[in-house]
C-alpha positions, 0 to 999 in steps of 0.5 A: 471143150472137154475130153471125156476124162476132163468131163468125168472129173468136172462132173464126178461121173465115171467115164463108163457112165458118160458113155452109157448115157450117150448110148441110151440117148440121154447125152447128145453125141459129142463132136470128135477131134481129128484123132476121133476123140470125143470133145464135149462142150459146156452144154454136155457138162450142164446136161450131165449135171442135170442127169446126175442130180436127177438120179441123186434125187431118185428119178428113174432114167425114163423120168429123167429122159422125159424131164430132159425132153421137157427142158428142150422145149423151154417155153412149154407150160411146166405143169407136166414137170410139176406133176412128175415131181409130185408123183415122185415125191408121193412115191418117196413118201410111200417108200418112207412109210413102208420102211418105217413100218419095216423098221418098227417090225424089226424093232418089235422082233428084236425086243422079243429076243431076250437072249438065251439060246436060238431055240427060244429066240424071238427073232427066229420065232417071228421069222419062222411065222409071218403071222406074228408080224403086225404089218404086211411087208412081203 
């Protein structure tokens, strides 16, 4: 059994975050000691690792909730899990494309700036006139 501080250290998760995950129902209620302190089992540690890893991979709280619900039904077909992972991967790919276009636009703005004074700065010029951009990034 783990006290909340030990669970925090074992999972590299802040105590406040553990309490938050309990409050929103991602973590099951722990047992309590005679002194009313939370006592966590290995299943809590494993679940917290799952939640943290999912968050590190960019899954939303609602997606993790859905994944945990699916995990709790071990003998169910994993097609729903696969579909969620594919949707998340596609969203990541979309963000990468958008960020790449944004980086390219910023590089283009920087190249327009030949130094000198602000009145003739290419970056300031592009920032002041969206029509000078090649991509819609708004």
